[in-house]
C-alpha positions, -999 to +999 in steps of 0.1 A: +648+039-125+613+048-135+605+062-170+609+099-161+605+113-196+569+100-200+554+120-172+545+156-171+538+151-134+574+141-129+587+172-146+565+194-125+577+177-094+613+184-105+609+221-115+578+234-096+590+261-072+626+256-081+649+285-091+660+281-127+686+303-142+682+304-180+707+321-203+694+330-238+658+334-226+650+361-252+662+339-281+641+315-302+648+283-284+652+301-251+618+316-253+601+283-259+620+269-229+611+299-208+574+292-215+577+255-208+595+262-175+568+287-165+541+261-172+560+237-150+559+262-121+595+272-120+608+305-106+629+317-135+657+343-140+667+349-176+700+364-187+704+374-223+707+402-248+677+424-255+649+412-278+652+436-307+620+432-326+583+434-318+577+402-337+603+382-317+587+353-300+598+367-266+577+398-272+548+380-287+543+359-256+551+387-231+582+369-219+589+396-193+559+384-174+572+349-172+602+355-150+629+379-139+648+392-170+683+405-169+695+421-201+733+417-203+761+401-223+777+368-214+810+385-219+802+408-190+817+385-164+810+406-133+774+411-143+769+374-149+786+363-117+764+388-097+732+376-114+739+340-106+751+347-071+721+368-061+696+343-075+712+311-060+697+288-086+688+251-082+692+246-119+710+264-147+703+259-184+728+276-207+714+283-241+728+318-248+751+318-278+760+334-312+742+306-330+745+314-367+770+297-390+771+324-417+772+353-393+802+336-376+822+342-408+814+380-404+821+382-367+845+353-360+863+367-329+830+378-313+816+343-320+845+327-301+842+352-273+805+346-267+804+309-272+837+299-255+846+327-231+809+333-223+806+296-212+837+299-191+822+330-174+791+311-166+811+282-152+830+306-130+796+317-116+787+280-110+821+275-092+813+303-068+780+288-057+781+272-023+751+250-028+738+221-049+732+232-085+723+211-116+738+225-148+729+216-184+750+233-210+737+234-246+761+232-275+752+218-309+754+188-333+780+208-352+807+203-325+817+171-342+846+170-366+826+165-398+838+138-421+808+142-445+799+106-441+766+088-435+777+075-401+757+091-373+780+109-348+782+095-313+790+114-281+826+101-279+835+110-315+861+136-323+852+173-319+862+200-343+848+226-366+855+242-400+835+274-397+840+297-367+806+288-352+813+251-351+848+256-339+837+280-312+812+254-299+839+227-299+860+252-279+831+256-255+831+219-250+868+219-242+861+247-217+833+226-201+855+195-200+883+214-183+860+229-156+844+194-151+878+178-145+892+207-125+863+219-103+832+197-108+848+162-109+822+135-101+848+119-078+845+150-056+808+156-061+799+158-024+824+186-019+812+209-048+776+196-053+775+205-090+762+181-116+772+193-151+760+177-184+759+187-220+731+186-245+738+185-283+708+190-306+703+191-343+688+218-365+658+231-346+626+244-363+594+259-350+573+290-348+588+323-338+623+320-354+631+351-375+669+347-376+688+358-407+701+331-431+681+303-416+660+280-438+627+281-420+625+319-413+637+327-449+611+303-464+583+315-442+591+352-450+591+345-487+559+324-487+541+350-466+551+377-491+542+355-521+578+355-532+600+327-545+622+309-519+659+311-527+678+282-514+715+274-510+730+239-505+698+220-515+714+186-511+726+191-475+712+167-450+703+180-415+688+164-384+657+186-383+636+186-352+608+207-337+620+230-310+600+213-283+619+181-288+653+194-274+636+217-249+618+188-232+650+167-237+671+193-218+645+194-190+645+156-188+683+155-187+682+181-159+657+158-140+680+127-143+711+147-135+695+163-104+686+128-091+718+110-099+745+136-107+774+111-106+757+089-133+744+115-158+771+141-158+778+134-195+771+146-230+739+135-248+728+139-285+692+148-291+678+146-327+654+128-349+655+091-359+681+087-387+655+074-411+636+107-406+662+132-418+656+154-448+677+173-474+673+210-476+655+205-509+630+180-494+624+203-464+616+233-487+593+212-508+575+200-477+572+236-464+557+247-497+533+217-498+520+223-463+518+261-469+497+255-500+516+274-527+551+288-535+581+281-556+618+274-548+648+286-567+682+271-560+713+294-558+746+285-575+774+274-551+799+301-561+812+325-534+793+308-506+808+301-472+815+265-465+788+247-445+784+210-436+768+189-463+759+158-443+753+156-406+735+129-386+734+122-349+733+089-330+706+094-303+708+058-289+726+070-257+698+094-248+672+068-257+688+041-236+700+061-206+673+089-204+643+070-217+640+098-242+627+095-278+616+119-305+578+124-304+573+143-337+582+131-372+598+155-396+564+160-413+547+167-379+575+192-370+571+210-403+533+210-400+534+225-365+559+251-377+539+262-407+507+263-386+524+287-362+534+311-390+500+309-407+484+318-373+509+347-369+500+360-403+463+357-395+463+373-361+495+380-341+474+388-310+465+351-305+500+338-310+508+336-273+478+313-267+486+293-298+522+288-287+510+275-253+485+252-270+513+237-292+533+230-260+503+214-244+497+193-275+533+181-275+531+173-238+500+152-244+521+129-266+544+120-237+536+084-230 
């Protein structure tokens, strides 16, 4: 098959004029995906909770103008089924989630409801569709049972989770696997016409993330206010990647899955090269260096919730089967992220144009 990932033209041919149902479109990663889909010419319906702050990326880029927006909860099964049924999508990308590890300790049952039952509700909506539909469900790198070793996790490794967030996402994968075997089995594809795949990505960074207890937002807020950066778990290693890496990867997976649903109805890891991972300490120092000033202080470990210390992904499957590869180094990703926040601090009114330009710059790197 031709190298689909290398061509913006190919992605436009896939999504231009197509109906794309996007859950989580008001969130950080969802807003970037909303903007990319709009640039590709897709007809978009978003389904998510309301954007709560004026400085959320969704508000800054006037997300309501980029597609039809439904403000509702994944746990509202009737609302979700009606929204999907009425729209009759050609593609579904499921990004909506309770995505924060530390928050999951405070609201564990809600985290399981949103991430596992919410996914089941969406798949019920897919089951009710009487037409072809290509479905890409986004989970996380944290679905793997973490042995805290240097070995990069592969798609067929054991799933599990210590914290409620990780466990809820592993539960979501069990839900997906059950639905795939029961209702969307590739052996019966021509009866149900549903191609279902999973995308697992690492820690995503980029402009417009204001989430609580996340490294980049906390660091950017502190540096912007000329305050010290307080850091927990400085020696933890994460597969950092710019938000556009997984966004384009999900769209690329959707393209392959749409063309050959029997072949690509699988799970795929998307992350950086394993020689390009950084510790939290290294990431913070790089952020401060590119920002131009600042100081980090490292918190003691007492009374902290447990979080993974070492996590790497094996991305060879996506590289080999989907012709996908990371296009930005960790330094490039951090530089683009810091540039976004600096621009926001300088003039928030131009951030929509700046965000679009970052997308176009990324696309220009596609070989």
